[in-house]
C-alpha positions in Angstrom: 126.9 98.0 72.8 123.5 98.6 71.2 122.9 97.1 67.6 121.4 100.4 66.3 123.4 102.1 63.7 126.4 104.3 65.0 126.7 107.5 63.3 130.1 108.3 61.9 130.0 112.1 61.4 130.4 113.2 57.8 132.5 115.9 58.7 135.3 113.5 60.0 135.6 111.5 56.9 139.1 112.2 55.8 139.7 114.0 52.5 141.0 111.9 49.8 145.0 111.6 49.2 146.4 113.7 46.6 149.9 112.6 45.3 152.4 114.4 43.3 153.6 112.9 40.0 157.1 111.4 39.9 159.0 109.3 37.9 161.6 106.8 39.1 162.3 103.3 39.9 161.0 101.7 43.1 162.6 98.5 44.5 161.4 98.1 48.0 164.2 96.2 50.1 161.7 93.5 51.2 159.4 93.3 48.3 157.5 90.2 48.5 155.0 88.6 46.0 152.4 86.5 47.9 150.4 84.0 46.3 148.3 81.1 47.4 149.7 77.5 46.5 147.8 74.4 47.7 146.6 76.5 50.6 150.1 77.9 51.7 151.8 81.3 51.4 154.8 81.3 49.2 157.4 83.8 48.7 159.9 85.8 48.1 160.8 87.5 44.8 162.3 91.0 44.9 160.0 93.1 42.7 160.7 96.3 40.6 157.9 98.7 40.1 158.3 101.8 37.8 157.2 104.8 39.7 155.2 106.0 36.7 152.8 102.9 37.4 152.1 104.4 40.9 150.7 107.5 39.5 147.3 108.2 40.8 144.8 107.9 38.0 141.9 109.6 39.2 141.3 113.1 40.2 138.5 115.2 41.9 136.2 117.2 39.9 133.2 119.1 41.6 133.2 116.6 44.6 133.3 113.4 42.4 136.3 111.4 41.5 136.9 110.7 37.7 139.5 109.1 35.6 142.2 111.2 34.3 142.2 112.0 30.6 145.6 110.2 30.1 144.4 107.1 31.4 141.4 106.7 29.5 142.7 104.8 26.4 141.5 101.0 26.5 139.2 101.3 29.2 135.9 99.1 29.5 132.5 100.0 28.6 131.4 100.6 32.5 134.2 103.1 33.0 133.0 104.8 29.8 129.4 105.1 31.1 130.7 106.6 34.3 132.6 109.3 32.3 129.6 110.3 30.5 127.5 110.8 33.6 128.4 110.4 37.4 126.1 107.9 38.7 126.0 109.2 42.1 124.4 112.3 40.8 121.2 110.2 40.7 121.2 110.4 44.4 123.2 113.2 45.8 121.7 115.7 43.2 118.2 114.1 43.3 118.2 112.9 39.7 116.1 109.8 40.7 113.2 112.0 41.2 113.3 113.3 37.6 114.1 110.0 36.2 111.1 108.1 38.0 108.7 110.4 36.2 109.8 109.3 32.9 107.9 106.7 31.0 109.9 103.5 30.0 109.1 104.2 26.4 110.7 107.6 26.5 113.7 106.1 28.7 114.3 103.7 25.8 114.8 106.6 23.4 117.8 108.0 25.2 121.0 106.1 25.4 121.9 108.4 28.3 118.5 107.5 30.3 118.8 103.8 29.2 122.2 103.6 30.8 120.7 105.2 33.8 118.1 102.3 34.6 120.3 99.6 33.4 123.7 100.8 35.1 123.8 104.0 37.1 120.9 103.3 39.2 123.0 100.3 40.6 124.7 102.8 42.8 121.5 103.3 44.5 121.1 99.6 44.9 118.6 99.1 42.0 119.0 96.4 39.6 116.8 96.5 36.3 115.3 93.1 35.5 115.3 93.8 31.7 115.2 89.9 31.1 111.8 88.2 32.1 110.8 91.3 34.2 111.1 94.4 32.1 110.5 97.6 34.0 110.9 95.9 37.4 114.0 96.3 39.8 115.7 94.3 42.5 116.5 96.6 45.4 119.4 95.7 47.5 119.8 96.9 51.1 122.9 97.8 53.2 122.6 95.9 56.4 125.8 96.0 58.3 126.4 92.6 60.3 123.0 91.4 59.0 121.2 93.1 61.9 117.7 94.1 61.2 114.6 95.3 63.2 111.0 94.2 63.3 110.1 97.9 62.1 112.4 97.6 59.2 111.2 94.1 58.1 107.6 95.2 58.3 108.5 98.2 55.9 110.2 96.1 53.5 107.2 93.6 53.6 104.8 96.4 52.9 107.0 97.4 49.7 107.1 94.0 48.2 103.4 93.1 49.1 102.2 96.1 46.7 103.7 94.1 43.8 101.7 90.9 44.3 103.4 87.8 42.7 106.3 89.9 41.5 107.2 91.0 45.0 109.3 88.8 47.2 112.6 89.0 49.3 115.8 87.3 49.6 118.4 86.8 52.4 121.6 87.1 50.3 125.1 85.4 50.9 126.4 88.7 52.1 124.2 88.9 55.2 121.7 91.0 53.4 118.1 92.0 52.4 117.0 92.2 48.7 113.5 92.8 47.7 112.1 92.2 44.2 109.4 93.7 42.0 110.1 97.4 42.6 108.6 99.9 39.9 110.5 102.9 38.9 107.8 105.6 39.9 107.7 104.3 43.4 111.6 104.5 44.1 111.8 108.0 45.5 109.1 107.3 48.0 110.6 103.9 49.0 114.1 105.5 49.5 112.3 108.1 51.8 110.6 105.2 53.4 114.0 103.3 54.0 115.6 106.3 55.5 112.7 106.7 57.9 113.2 103.4 59.4 117.3 103.5 59.3 117.7 101.7 56.3 119.6 102.6 52.9 120.3 100.9 49.6 122.9 103.3 48.5 126.2 102.3 47.0 125.2 98.6 47.2 125.6 97.7 43.7 128.2 97.9 40.6 131.7 99.5 41.6 130.9 100.0 45.1 131.7 98.4 48.7 129.3 95.6 49.4 127.5 95.1 52.6 130.0 94.6 55.7 129.8 91.3 57.1 130.2 90.3 60.7 129.5 87.5 63.2 125.7 87.0 63.0 126.0 86.0 66.9 127.6 89.4 67.7 126.9 90.4 71.3 125.1 87.3 72.3 127.8 84.6 71.6 129.2 83.0 74.6 132.3 82.2 72.9 132.8 85.4 70.7 136.2 87.1 70.4 134.9 90.5 69.7 131.4 92.2 69.2 131.7 93.0 65.4 128.6 95.4 65.2 130.3 98.6 66.1 132.8 98.0 63.3 130.5 96.9 60.7 128.3 99.9 61.4 131.2 102.4 61.4 132.4 100.8 58.0 128.9 101.1 56.7 128.5 104.7 57.8 131.9 105.6 56.4 131.2 103.9 53.0 127.9 105.6 52.4 128.5 108.9 54.2 125.9 108.3 56.8 123.5 107.2 54.1 123.8 110.4 52.2 126.7 109.4 49.7 130.5 109.3 49.9 131.7 109.8 46.3 135.2 109.5 47.7 134.8 105.6 47.3 132.1 105.3 44.7 134.3 104.9 41.7 136.3 101.9 42.3 137.6 99.8 39.4 135.0 96.8 40.2 133.1 96.0 43.3 134.7 95.2 46.9 134.0 93.3 49.9 134.6 93.7 53.4 134.1 91.8 56.7 135.1 91.9 60.4 135.8 88.5 61.9 134.2 88.1 65.7 134.2 84.3 66.3 136.2 81.3 65.9 133.7 79.8 63.6 134.6 82.3 60.9 130.9 82.6 59.9 132.1 85.7 58.3 134.2 83.8 55.3 137.3 86.1 55.7 139.2 84.5 52.9 136.9 85.3 50.3 136.8 89.0 51.1 138.8 91.9 49.6 139.6 93.2 53.1 139.1 91.0 56.2 139.9 92.2 59.7 141.2 89.2 61.8 141.2 89.8 65.5 144.8 89.7 67.1 146.6 91.5 70.0 149.8 93.2 69.8 151.8 94.4 73.1 148.6 94.1 74.9 146.5 96.1 72.6 143.6 94.7 70.8 143.1 95.0 67.2 143.3 93.1 63.8 145.6 91.8 61.5 144.5 92.1 57.8 143.9 89.8 54.9 143.3 91.4 51.4 142.5 90.4 47.9 140.1 87.5 48.3 137.4 87.5 45.5 135.3 85.2 42.9 134.8 86.0 39.2 134.0 83.9 36.2 137.9 83.9 35.1 139.7 83.4 38.5 139.1 83.0 42.2 141.6 83.9 44.9 141.8 83.6 48.6 142.9 86.6 50.7 146.5 86.9 51.5 148.0 88.5 54.5 148.9 92.4 54.1 151.5 91.8 57.1 149.7 94.7 58.9 148.0 95.2 62.3 145.8 98.0 63.2 144.2 99.0 66.6 140.6 99.1 67.0 140.6 102.5 66.5 142.1 102.4 63.3 139.6 100.1 61.4 138.0 103.0 59.2 141.5 104.9 58.5 143.0 101.5 57.1 139.8 100.8 55.2 139.8 104.3 53.7 143.5 104.1 52.6 143.2 100.4 50.9 140.1 101.8 49.1 141.9 104.8 47.9 145.0 102.8 46.7 142.8 100.4 44.8 140.7 103.6 43.5 143.9 105.4 42.5 145.9 102.6 40.8 143.5 99.8 40.0 143.2 98.6 36.3 140.1 99.8 34.5 140.3 97.8 31.5 139.5 94.1 31.0 136.7 93.8 33.7 137.8 90.4 34.4 141.1 91.6 35.8 139.9 94.7 37.8 139.4 93.4 41.2 141.8 94.3 43.7 143.8 91.0 43.7 145.1 91.9 40.3 146.5 95.2 41.5 148.2 93.1 44.4 149.6 90.6 42.0 150.9 93.3 39.7 152.6 95.5 42.4 153.4 92.8 44.7 152.2 92.8 48.4 154.9 95.1 49.6 154.6 97.8 46.9 150.7 97.6 47.6 151.3 97.9 51.2 153.5 100.8 50.7 150.9 102.5 48.7 148.5 102.0 51.5 150.9 103.3 54.1 151.2 106.5 51.8 147.2 107.0 52.4 147.4 106.6 55.9 147.3 110.1 58.1 150.7 109.2 60.0 152.1 107.4 56.9 152.8 104.3 59.4 151.5 100.9 59.5 152.6 98.4 62.1 153.6 94.9 60.9 151.0 92.0 61.6 150.8 90.6 65.4 151.9 87.1 66.1 149.1 86.6 68.5 145.9 85.9 66.4 143.0 85.2 68.5 141.0 82.9 66.3 141.4 79.4 67.5 142.9 77.2 64.5 141.2 73.9 65.4 137.8 75.2 66.5 134.9 72.9 65.4 132.5 75.0 63.5 129.1 75.4 65.5 125.7 75.2 64.1 123.6 78.1 64.8 120.2 76.6 63.8 118.0 75.6 66.5 118.1 76.8 70.2 121.2 77.9 71.8 122.0 79.6 75.1 123.3 83.5 74.8 125.9 84.8 76.9 123.2 86.7 78.7 121.8 84.4 81.4 118.3 83.2 81.0 118.2 84.2 77.2 118.6 82.0 74.1 118.9 82.6 70.4 116.9 80.5 68.1 118.3 79.9 64.4 115.8 79.5 61.7 116.5 77.5 58.3 114.9 79.8 55.5 114.9 77.4 52.4 117.3 78.9 49.9 116.8 82.4 51.6 113.4 83.2 49.9 110.4 85.1 51.8 107.1 86.6 51.0 105.6 89.6 52.5 103.5 87.5 55.0 106.5 85.6 56.1 108.3 88.8 56.8 105.6 90.2 58.7 105.2 87.0 60.9 109.0 87.2 61.6 108.7 90.6 62.8 105.7 89.7 65.1 107.8 86.7 66.5 110.9 89.0 67.1 108.7 91.4 69.0 106.7 88.9 70.8 109.4 86.5 71.9 112.7 88.4 71.6 114.0 92.2 71.5 112.3 93.2 68.2 115.6 92.3 66.2 116.5 89.8 63.5 119.9 88.4 62.5 120.6 87.4 58.9 123.3 84.9 58.1 125.5 84.4 54.9 123.9 81.1 54.5 120.7 82.7 53.9 119.1 82.1 57.2 117.6 84.1 60.0 118.3 84.1 63.9 116.0 85.4 66.5 118.0 86.8 69.3 117.3 87.6 72.9 114.5 85.2 73.6 113.6 84.6 77.2 114.0 80.9 78.0 110.7 81.1 79.6 109.2 81.9 76.1 111.0 79.2 74.1 108.4 76.6 74.3 105.7 78.8 72.9 108.0 80.0 70.2 108.9 76.7 69.1 105.0 75.9 68.9 104.4 78.7 66.6 103.4 77.6 63.0 105.9 79.5 61.2 108.6 77.5 62.9 106.7 74.1 62.6 105.9 74.4 58.7 108.0 77.0 57.0 111.3 78.0 58.6 112.2 75.0 60.8 114.7 75.5 63.7 115.8 71.8 63.0 115.6 71.0 59.2 116.6 68.1 57.4 120.4 67.7 57.7 121.0 68.3 53.8 118.7 71.3 53.8 120.9 72.9 56.5 123.7 73.8 54.3 121.6 74.6 51.0 122.4 77.8 49.5 121.3 79.1 46.1 121.5 82.3 44.2 118.5 84.2 42.6 118.8 82.1 39.4 117.0 82.7 35.9 113.6 83.4 37.7 114.7 86.8 38.2 118.5 87.3 37.2 119.2 88.0 33.5 122.7 86.7 33.9 122.0 83.4 35.1 122.0 80.5 32.9 119.7 78.3 34.8 116.8 78.3 37.4 118.4 77.6 40.7 116.3 78.1 44.1 113.2 75.7 43.1 115.8 73.3 41.7 118.2 73.3 44.6 115.2 72.3 46.8 113.7 69.7 44.4 117.2 68.1 44.0 117.9 68.1 47.7 114.5 66.4 48.5 114.8 63.8 45.9 118.7 63.0 47.3 117.2 62.9 50.9 114.8 60.1 49.7 117.4 58.1 48.4 120.3 58.3 50.8 120.7 58.8 54.6 123.4 61.4 55.7 124.9 61.6 59.2 127.0 64.6 58.6 126.1 68.2 57.2 127.0 68.5 53.8 127.2 72.0 52.3 125.7 72.4 48.9 125.6 75.6 46.9 123.7 76.5 43.7 124.8 79.5 41.6 123.2 80.1 38.1 126.3 81.5 36.4 130.0 82.0 36.6 129.8 85.0 38.6 129.0 82.6 41.5 127.0 84.7 43.6 126.3 81.7 45.7 130.0 81.1 46.1 130.1 77.5 44.9 133.7 77.4 45.5 133.4 77.3 49.3 130.8 74.6 49.3 131.4 70.8 50.0 129.4 70.4 46.6 129.0 73.3 44.3 126.8 73.5 41.3 127.6 76.4 38.8 124.8 76.9 35.9 125.8 76.3 32.2 124.3 75.1 29.1 125.0 71.4 27.8 123.5 68.8 25.8 121.7 65.7 26.9 122.2 62.0 25.6 120.2 63.0 22.6 122.2 65.9 21.9 119.5 68.4 22.6 120.6 71.6 24.4 119.4 71.9 28.1 120.5 73.4 31.3 123.2 71.9 33.2 125.8 72.5 36.0 129.6 72.2 36.4 130.1 70.2 39.7 132.6 71.5 42.3 133.9 69.6 45.2 136.1 70.1 48.3 135.3 73.7 49.4 136.2 74.3 52.9 135.5 77.3 55.3 137.0 78.0 58.6 140.7 78.2 59.6 141.7 75.5 56.9 139.8 77.3 54.4 140.2 75.9 50.7 138.4 76.8 47.3 136.9 74.0 45.7 137.9 72.5 42.4 135.7 71.3 39.2 135.0 67.6 39.6 132.7 67.1 36.7 131.7 69.7 34.0 128.6 70.1 32.0 126.1 67.7 33.9 122.5 67.8 32.5 120.4 69.1 35.5 118.1 66.0 35.2 121.2 63.6 36.2 122.4 66.0 39.1 120.4 64.0 41.8 121.9 60.7 41.0 125.5 62.3 40.8 125.1 63.8 44.3 123.9 60.5 45.7 127.0 58.8 44.3 129.2 61.6 45.7 127.5 61.4 49.2 127.9 57.7 49.2 131.4 57.7 48.1 132.7 60.8 49.8 130.6 61.5 52.7 129.6 58.2 54.1 126.0 58.4 53.2 123.9 55.2 53.3 121.2 54.3 50.6 117.8 54.2 52.3 117.1 50.6 51.0 120.2 49.4 52.9 119.4 51.2 55.9 116.0 49.8 56.1 117.5 46.1 55.6 119.5 47.0 58.7 
């Protein structure tokens, strides 16, 4: 199937569920509270949930969903901001044109317009960089399955080029593009340009659904279970209303992540998503078992748990809609650290939560999970960097390492040229912040590998420790980051490589703050930014070090190994960890042998 966007007709997006208010006590016969304890699902406990807790907390007003009056006590500041002014109006009622013409001096005089640029514009994928880069924005795109075209890449390059040294792009840990340096007066023009090349930034920030992740090798993988592109495209089109806005799912209690698994490798990291579709067959029918509730936050991290549900391939959108509506209707809106969907699942119990999802299904039926899951449990995760044969005879894909995911405009233009000259004009982004050129004729491989970009900047075969290096934006651009990450991650890794020889891949993730955008808990070694003091008692940048994160079928979140390590001491600590836990050999000893 083509990798181009599949249109999900706006008129077929189901209308939101409306419930009647009833008050009684519900004790489901098989109510089970499912939690994760040392990587195992444990149960059961019979739960009772007061029916009043299941009263829908939002209502539709003039096409948008708002919190009911009776549920507004104790809500957080972000919920109050949404009540003052519906953020989607900036896009759906063209408020961005008016806002873009106001000077920042005048914007600062009004609390309403100040909240617009600092908060509501996140519904349009625009993040104001008030700290360090006042007046400039990061723009986050929607890029289902990480598939992008040379035309789209060139357009994004043209946008960031106009901003000089302030302009750059990042590949994100959600298989996506982020561009930096954007100025507010240019936003309407940029949005129009995105639409013309088949892109959107809509609903990619704040209390919205993030980019749908899929197998980066979808459609070309000789071992794939299912091509995830049709499903991630449909999800993105449903979520954004065909890039025109879908306010039925824009007022969630917090952000929400979704992925569709298509490979045994679990490149999609299903255990850290709010909803993960796991391929499975039932009675000879292909479909998906569902995992729900995975998330990271500063106060808590949780792996996704089984919903005990299976849906056919045709019901991927209806079940997503039902789960989102259950979360929208019932989720807590108080303490922001307790508003992700897993908190609601914990409160209701998995069976009550499941029953609320069923209520919002058109037929009010949801099959129990299939026993025959298609992901092989003991599959050895493959390396997609380098040259690999595709399922299409005579073609290969080439995985390129993009150091900590950072690109300049010239890099993007060159990648677009290579995709056109050697491939099919397509690029694939990965959650490890790398890029794949698919559909390269084998006769062209030798010439492609000789291209300067692949020999100097984006290597198909990087140093082994560089392969698994991931880093968030860091304090260079992000106002929430406590430490600088990208340049430091590269510097520390280069220093470690000079001291030890490693024979096995080691995934190292750097994140600038406890929001853990770089997902340090799934890394072999993770570094979370903090402030600490050095041996002289002076305040300095530091990290909390995590160990033991695993990905794949035996996924496990890492634990804190050592807290508050000054950044200047990280390289030596990593050397010790690699020697003691990963079989690394000091370079001096290797030379003596």
